[in-house]
C-alpha positions as CSV (number, residue, x, y, z in Angstrom):
1,M,127.5,56.3,52.5
2,E,124.1,57.3,50.4
3,K,121.7,56.8,52.8
4,E,123.4,58.4,55.5
5,T,123.7,61.6,53.6
6,S,119.7,61.1,52.6
7,K,118.9,60.8,56.0
8,V,121.1,64.0,56.8
9,G,119.8,66.1,54.2
10,G,116.3,65.2,55.3
11,L,116.8,66.1,59.2
12,L,118.3,69.2,57.8
13,S,115.3,70.1,55.5
14,V,113.1,69.4,58.5
15,L,114.9,71.5,60.7
16,I,114.9,74.4,58.2
17,I,110.8,74.2,57.3
18,A,110.5,74.1,61.7
19,V,112.8,77.5,62.0
20,V,110.9,78.9,59.1
21,T,107.7,78.2,60.6
22,I,108.8,79.4,64.0
23,V,109.9,83.0,62.3
24,V,106.5,83.3,60.5
25,W,104.5,82.2,63.5
26,Y,106.4,84.9,65.9
27,Q,106.1,87.5,63.0
28,F,102.7,87.2,62.9
29,F,101.3,86.2,66.6
30,G,104.4,85.4,68.8
31,Y,105.4,89.0,69.2
32,A,102.3,89.8,70.2
33,I,101.9,87.6,73.1
34,I,105.3,87.4,74.0
35,K,106.5,90.9,74.2
36,P,103.8,92.0,76.8
37,K,105.4,89.4,79.1
38,L,109.0,90.3,78.6
39,T,107.9,93.7,78.9
40,N,105.9,92.9,82.4
41,I,109.0,90.8,83.7
42,E,111.5,93.9,82.7
43,N,109.1,96.4,84.7
44,E,108.9,94.1,87.8
45,L,112.7,94.0,88.0
46,F,113.7,97.6,86.9
47,G,110.4,99.6,87.1
48,E,108.1,100.9,84.3
49,A,110.2,103.1,82.0
50,Q,109.3,106.8,82.6
51,A,109.0,109.5,79.7
52,E,111.3,112.1,80.5
53,P,109.9,115.2,81.5
54,V,109.1,118.1,79.0
55,L,111.6,121.5,80.5
56,L,110.8,124.9,79.0
57,D,113.8,127.4,78.8
58,I,113.1,129.7,81.8
59,Q,115.6,132.5,81.5
60,S,114.6,134.7,84.4
61,A,113.3,135.1,87.5
62,E,110.4,136.8,86.4
63,E,109.6,133.8,84.0
64,A,109.9,131.4,86.8
65,Y,107.3,133.4,89.0
66,D,104.8,133.5,85.8
67,A,105.2,129.7,85.5
68,I,104.9,129.0,88.8
69,L,101.6,131.2,89.6
70,N,99.9,130.3,86.4
71,K,100.5,126.9,85.8
72,S,100.9,125.0,89.1
73,T,97.9,122.8,90.0
74,K,96.8,122.8,93.6
75,E,98.5,119.2,94.2
76,F,102.0,120.8,93.4
77,I,101.5,123.8,95.7
78,G,100.1,121.6,98.4
79,N,96.8,123.7,98.2
80,Y,99.0,126.5,99.6
81,T,98.7,130.3,99.2
82,I,101.8,130.5,96.8
83,D,102.4,134.0,95.9
84,D,105.3,136.5,95.1
85,N,105.8,136.5,98.8
86,F,106.6,132.9,99.1
87,L,108.5,132.5,95.9
88,S,110.9,135.8,97.1
89,W,111.3,134.0,100.5
90,F,112.0,130.4,98.3
91,A,114.9,132.6,95.7
92,S,116.5,133.8,98.8
93,K,116.9,130.5,100.3
94,Y,117.8,128.2,97.6
95,G,118.6,130.6,94.7
96,V,116.9,132.0,91.8
97,E,118.5,128.9,89.8
98,T,116.4,126.5,91.7
99,L,113.5,128.3,91.3
100,E,114.0,128.8,87.4
101,A,114.9,125.3,87.5
102,I,111.4,123.9,89.3
103,A,109.4,126.4,86.9
104,S,110.9,124.8,84.0
105,Y,109.1,122.0,84.2
106,A,105.9,122.1,81.7
107,E,103.4,120.4,83.8
108,L,103.7,121.2,87.3
109,S,101.7,118.8,89.1
110,D,104.0,116.6,90.7
111,A,104.9,118.3,94.3
112,E,107.8,115.8,94.4
113,I,109.6,118.0,92.4
114,W,110.1,120.7,95.3
115,Y,111.6,117.9,97.5
116,D,113.6,116.5,94.5
117,M,115.1,120.1,93.9
118,T,115.7,121.3,97.5
119,G,115.7,118.1,100.0
120,A,112.2,119.5,101.3
121,S,108.6,118.9,100.4
122,I,106.3,121.4,99.8
123,H,104.9,120.9,103.5
124,V,108.0,121.8,104.9
125,L,108.9,124.8,102.8
126,W,105.5,126.5,103.6
127,N,106.2,125.4,107.3
128,N,109.8,127.1,107.3
129,Y,108.1,130.0,105.5
130,C,105.5,130.6,107.8
131,Q,108.1,130.2,111.0
132,E,110.4,132.9,109.3
133,T,107.6,135.0,108.0
134,G,105.3,135.1,110.7
135,Y,102.6,134.3,108.3
136,E,99.8,132.0,109.4
137,I,101.5,131.0,112.3
138,V,98.9,129.0,113.6
139,S,100.0,126.3,111.1
140,T,103.4,125.4,112.6
141,Q,101.3,125.0,115.7
142,D,102.2,121.0,117.2
143,T,105.0,120.9,114.3
144,Y,108.5,119.8,115.8
145,S,111.5,119.3,113.8
146,R,114.1,116.2,114.3
147,D,117.7,115.5,113.3
148,A,117.4,112.0,111.6
149,Q,119.6,109.0,112.6
150,S,120.6,109.1,108.8
151,S,119.8,111.6,105.6
152,Y,118.7,108.3,103.2
153,E,115.9,107.3,105.7
154,T,113.5,107.9,108.9
155,V,112.6,105.5,111.5
156,L,109.6,105.6,113.3
157,D,108.9,102.9,116.2
158,F,105.5,102.4,117.7
159,T,104.6,100.3,120.9
160,G,101.6,98.8,122.7
161,D,100.3,99.5,126.4
162,F,102.8,101.2,129.0
163,S,102.1,102.1,132.6
164,L,103.7,102.0,135.5
165,A,100.8,102.5,137.8
166,D,100.3,101.9,141.5
167,G,98.5,98.6,142.3
168,T,99.8,96.9,139.3
169,G,102.4,94.0,139.0
170,V,104.5,95.9,137.0
171,G,104.4,99.3,138.9
172,E,105.1,97.5,142.0
173,F,108.0,95.6,140.6
174,Y,109.3,99.2,139.3
175,K,108.9,100.9,142.5
176,E,110.4,97.8,144.6
177,N,113.6,97.2,142.1
178,V,114.3,100.4,140.5
179,K,118.0,101.9,141.0
180,S,118.1,104.4,138.2
181,D,115.3,104.3,135.7
182,V,112.9,102.3,133.7
183,T,115.6,101.0,131.8
184,D,117.1,98.8,134.1
185,F,114.5,96.4,133.5
186,F,114.9,96.7,129.5
187,S,117.6,94.8,127.5
188,P,120.4,97.0,126.1
189,E,119.3,96.1,122.4
190,L,115.9,97.6,123.6
191,V,117.3,100.6,125.0
192,S,119.5,101.1,121.9
193,E,116.3,100.7,119.2
194,L,114.2,103.1,121.1
195,H,116.7,105.6,121.0
196,R,117.6,104.9,117.5
197,A,114.3,105.7,116.3
198,D,113.6,109.2,114.9
199,I,110.3,109.4,116.2
200,L,108.8,107.0,119.1
201,T,105.4,106.7,119.8
202,I,104.2,104.9,123.0
203,N,100.4,104.5,123.9
204,N,100.5,105.8,127.5
205,E,97.5,103.7,129.4
206,T,97.6,105.4,132.6
207,T,96.9,108.6,134.4
208,Y,99.5,111.0,136.1
209,T,98.0,112.6,138.9
210,T,97.6,112.5,142.7
211,R,93.9,113.9,142.4
212,G,90.3,112.6,141.4
213,E,88.2,109.8,142.3
214,A,88.3,106.2,140.2
215,L,85.6,106.4,137.9
216,E,82.4,104.4,139.5
217,G,82.1,100.8,138.4
218,K,85.3,100.6,136.5
219,P,87.2,97.2,136.7
220,Y,90.5,98.7,136.5
221,T,91.6,101.8,136.7
222,F,95.3,103.3,136.5
223,R,96.9,106.2,138.6
224,T,100.9,106.8,137.9
225,N,102.9,108.7,140.2
226,P,103.2,112.2,138.7
227,D,107.0,112.2,139.0
228,Y,107.2,109.0,137.0
229,T,105.9,111.0,133.6
230,S,109.6,111.5,133.3
231,Q,110.2,107.8,132.2
232,L,108.7,108.3,128.8
233,N,111.5,110.9,128.3
234,V,114.1,108.3,129.4
235,L,112.8,106.1,126.7
236,G,112.8,108.6,124.0
237,C,109.3,108.9,123.7
238,D,108.6,111.4,121.2
239,V,104.5,111.2,120.8
240,A,102.4,109.7,123.9
241,G,99.1,108.2,122.6
242,L,96.4,109.1,124.9
243,A,93.5,108.0,122.6
244,N,93.0,105.0,124.9
245,N,89.9,103.7,128.0
246,H,92.3,104.5,130.9
247,V,93.9,108.0,130.5
248,Y,90.4,109.1,131.9
249,D,90.5,106.6,135.1
250,F,90.4,109.3,137.6
251,G,87.7,112.0,135.6
252,E,88.4,115.2,134.0
253,I,90.4,116.5,136.8
254,G,92.7,113.4,136.4
255,L,93.4,113.6,132.6
256,L,93.9,117.4,133.0
257,D,96.8,116.6,135.5
258,T,98.0,114.0,133.0
259,L,97.9,116.3,130.1
260,D,100.0,119.0,132.4
261,N,102.7,116.7,133.3
262,L,103.5,115.8,130.1
263,E,104.0,119.3,129.1
264,A,106.1,120.1,132.0
265,N,108.3,117.1,130.7
266,S,107.9,118.5,126.9
267,I,106.1,115.1,125.9
268,P,104.0,115.9,123.0
269,Y,100.7,114.0,123.2
270,A,98.0,113.0,120.5
271,G,94.2,111.8,120.6
272,A,93.1,113.5,124.0
273,G,92.9,116.8,125.1
274,K,91.5,120.1,127.1
275,N,88.7,120.3,124.6
276,I,87.8,118.6,121.2
277,D,89.7,120.7,119.1
278,E,92.6,120.1,121.0
279,A,92.0,116.1,121.3
280,D,91.9,115.9,117.3
281,D,94.5,117.7,116.7
282,P,97.7,115.7,115.2
283,I,101.3,115.9,115.8
284,Y,103.5,116.9,113.3
285,Y,107.3,116.2,112.7
286,I,109.6,117.2,110.2
287,V,112.4,114.7,109.6
288,N,114.8,114.2,106.4
289,G,112.8,116.9,104.7
290,R,109.1,115.3,104.9
291,K,106.5,116.5,107.6
292,I,105.1,113.4,109.2
293,A,101.7,113.2,110.9
294,I,100.6,111.2,113.7
295,V,96.9,111.3,114.5
296,A,95.1,109.4,117.6
297,A,91.6,108.3,118.6
298,T,89.9,105.0,120.3
299,Q,86.7,103.1,119.7
300,I,87.3,101.8,123.4
301,E,84.7,101.7,125.3
302,R,82.4,100.0,122.7
303,Y,79.5,99.1,125.3
304,Y,80.5,101.6,128.1
305,N,81.4,105.3,128.3
306,Y,83.7,105.6,131.7
307,T,86.0,107.1,129.0
308,K,84.5,110.8,127.7
309,E,84.8,112.1,124.5
310,A,86.4,115.7,124.4
311,T,84.0,118.4,123.8
312,S,84.2,122.3,122.8
313,T,83.8,122.9,126.6
314,S,85.7,119.9,128.3
315,A,88.7,117.5,128.4
316,G,88.6,113.8,126.9
317,V,90.0,111.6,123.9
318,L,89.1,111.6,120.7
319,K,87.2,108.7,120.1
320,T,86.5,106.6,116.5
321,K,83.1,104.3,117.4
322,D,81.6,106.4,114.7
323,P,84.9,107.1,112.5
324,A,83.5,110.5,111.1
325,R,85.5,113.0,113.3
326,Y,88.7,110.9,113.2
327,V,88.2,110.7,109.6
328,A,88.1,114.2,109.3
329,S,91.1,114.8,111.0
330,I,92.9,112.4,108.8
331,R,91.8,114.1,106.1
332,E,93.0,117.5,107.7
333,A,96.2,115.9,108.4
334,K,96.9,114.8,104.6
335,K,96.3,118.3,103.7
336,N,99.3,119.5,105.7
337,A,101.9,116.3,105.6
338,D,103.4,114.3,103.4
339,Y,102.6,111.3,105.6
340,V,99.8,110.5,107.7
341,I,99.9,107.7,110.5
342,C,97.1,106.6,112.2
343,F,97.5,105.4,115.9
344,V,94.2,103.9,117.1
345,H,92.9,101.9,120.1
346,W,90.5,99.4,119.0
347,G,89.5,95.5,118.9
348,T,88.8,92.8,122.0
349,E,90.9,91.9,124.6
350,G,92.5,88.6,124.4
351,I,91.8,88.1,121.0
352,N,94.4,87.5,118.6
353,H,92.1,87.8,115.1
354,Q,91.5,91.3,114.1
355,A,87.5,91.8,113.9
356,A,85.2,92.8,110.7
357,D,85.0,95.9,112.9
358,Q,88.6,96.8,112.9
359,K,88.9,95.8,109.4
360,A,86.0,98.6,108.7
361,L,87.4,101.3,110.1
362,A,90.9,100.8,109.0
363,D,89.0,100.8,104.8
364,A,87.8,104.1,106.4
365,F,91.2,105.3,107.3
366,I,92.7,104.3,104.3
367,A,90.0,106.3,102.2
368,A,90.7,109.0,104.2
369,G,94.6,109.3,103.5
370,A,96.3,107.1,106.0
371,D,99.3,106.1,105.0
372,A,99.9,103.4,108.0
373,I,97.7,102.3,110.8
374,I,99.3,101.2,114.1
375,G,96.6,99.7,116.7
376,G,96.7,98.6,120.1
377,H,94.1,97.7,123.0
378,T,93.8,94.2,123.0
379,H,96.7,93.1,125.3
380,C,97.8,90.7,122.9
381,L,99.6,90.5,119.3
382,Q,97.5,90.7,116.3
383,G,97.7,90.0,113.1
384,I,99.4,92.5,110.1
385,E,97.7,93.8,106.6
386,V,98.5,95.3,103.6
387,K,95.6,97.3,102.1
388,D,96.3,99.6,99.0
389,G,100.0,99.8,100.1
390,V,98.7,100.8,103.5
391,P,100.5,98.6,106.4
392,I,98.1,97.9,109.1
393,F,99.2,96.4,112.5
394,Y,96.4,95.6,114.1
395,S,97.8,95.3,117.6
396,L,100.5,95.3,119.5
397,G,99.5,94.3,122.8
398,N,101.2,95.1,126.1
399,F,104.8,96.5,125.7
400,Y,105.2,96.9,129.8
401,F,101.9,97.1,131.4
402,T,99.6,94.5,133.1
403,E,96.2,95.1,134.7
404,Q,96.4,92.9,137.6
405,T,98.2,93.3,140.6
406,E,100.3,90.0,140.1
407,L,103.4,90.4,138.2
408,P,103.0,88.6,134.9
409,H,105.5,85.6,134.5
410,E,105.7,86.4,130.6
411,Y,104.4,87.5,127.6
412,D,104.9,88.4,123.8
413,T,105.1,91.8,122.6
414,A,106.7,93.7,119.6
415,I,107.5,97.1,118.3
416,A,106.0,98.0,114.8
417,Q,108.5,100.0,112.9
418,L,107.8,101.9,109.9
419,V,111.2,103.2,107.8
420,I,110.6,105.9,105.1
421,K,112.8,105.7,102.5
422,K,114.9,108.6,100.5
423,D,112.4,107.7,97.4
424,G,109.4,108.1,99.7
425,S,108.7,104.6,100.1
426,I,107.5,103.0,103.4
427,E,109.2,99.6,104.6
428,S,107.6,97.8,107.6
429,R,108.7,95.9,109.9
430,L,108.1,94.1,113.4
431,I,110.4,93.6,116.1
432,P,109.8,90.6,118.5
433,C,110.3,91.6,122.0
434,Q,109.3,89.1,125.1
435,F,108.5,89.9,128.8
436,K,109.9,87.8,131.3
437,D,109.2,88.9,135.5
438,G,109.5,92.4,135.0
439,Y,112.2,92.3,132.9
440,L,111.7,93.4,128.6
441,T,114.0,91.9,126.1
442,M,114.0,92.8,122.3
443,L,114.6,89.3,120.4
444,T,117.1,89.4,117.4
445,D,117.3,85.8,116.9
446,G,116.5,82.3,118.1
447,E,113.5,80.2,118.9
448,D,111.2,82.7,120.3
449,Y,112.1,85.5,118.0
450,R,111.1,83.1,114.9
451,R,108.0,81.4,116.8
452,I,106.4,85.4,117.6
453,L,107.0,86.2,113.7
454,D,105.4,83.1,112.8
455,D,102.3,83.7,115.2
456,V,102.1,86.9,114.1
457,Q,101.7,85.6,110.3
458,S,99.4,83.2,111.6
459,Y,96.8,86.0,112.6
460,S,97.5,87.5,109.0
461,S,96.2,87.9,105.6
462,G,98.0,87.9,102.2
463,I,101.4,89.1,103.8
464,R,104.7,87.5,104.7
465,I,107.2,88.5,107.4
466,D,110.9,87.4,106.4
467,N,113.5,86.3,109.1
468,D,114.2,90.2,109.8
469,G,110.6,90.9,110.5
470,R,110.3,93.0,107.0
471,I,106.5,92.5,106.1
472,I,106.3,91.3,102.4
473,S,102.8,91.9,101.0
474,D,101.7,88.8,98.8
475,K,99.4,91.2,97.0
């Protein structure tokens, strides 16, 4: 009995010494090592703790005016000419109390305060002010407002190449089989998705004209019945991307007819124009209190010059083989919008893996302020990357399109989707689709659905694509 008591006492002594040792070690060394790791885990789960903003006691409109006019940073006021007139307009729309609440922030540097207080960003507020007062009305050109499907998020969908051109497999199939419109050949799920998007951008890879001559020496030239321009409306197209290597296939007159037919159907277009100023103009959409810019340019052709770049006196496209002009357009759009989406034609046909020149251009676009980059031209799907938080879909390939006179049996394609959340974050997603014998289907599950996601992931770096098509950055 004494031996057992002695043994228990010895174990208890060892345990006490061990506990004391651990406590002493933790006090002197462990806290410094473990605390940062616990903080990192807490930040990953719940986000970093933000210091509460310092608020001032603003008790009158005069004090609010004085505070905003004298302590706002350029970023806070969006680099606009904020003055008494703007503040008077704002107070009449949102109330003096709201103006005083904004002015009460000791630091007026975070422009998100405007959105938090009103549901509209400073860019949207300025646009509305200009529209209602006529001040600097030029700033509201090419700007469209749209009611969103949901107040909690804004959905933007982007497709690859679309054409119903004469003499092509898809174009002739359409003419021979159409009963109502182009949606006869799209699955109901796909039509619903295109119509559900708050902003739908389609790469329009053709001309709408009956005039002009096909460019001499060019292997493939596309001309579509001008009456078919309306099919873009049927699909719900909000922006027709014209920065590509086929919108000029029938010369300047063919491009001008294309622009006229798009305008006649009330379809905004980006990436081409009657002159260079029009070609590099962004298209702006205001949705859910945020202003979104879509800017388009083409790197193609890299080795030929069939497709002419617009000049001050001639129609054409905006090119970005030398990115300087397009980068300037991105920077300008960033000054006037909350988000800038680049819609770019680049890469090498038939190559699934994005090349070094595409990556270098993407870096330049991101440095200029791009919030997302959507690419096309290669007639096949390419990979996806996320750089500095910016999603890059290198190429969406063909959507409803073929260069050949024969109808393709099948090919894979996809929709790139960006979802701007209420908190301002962007979620990106890939929606697989499949073309078979003239019919285009949106896939939601099954072997082909997962295969397309896996294929695109294999062309990508630094990202994963989950089973819902969401792009998840590994960085």
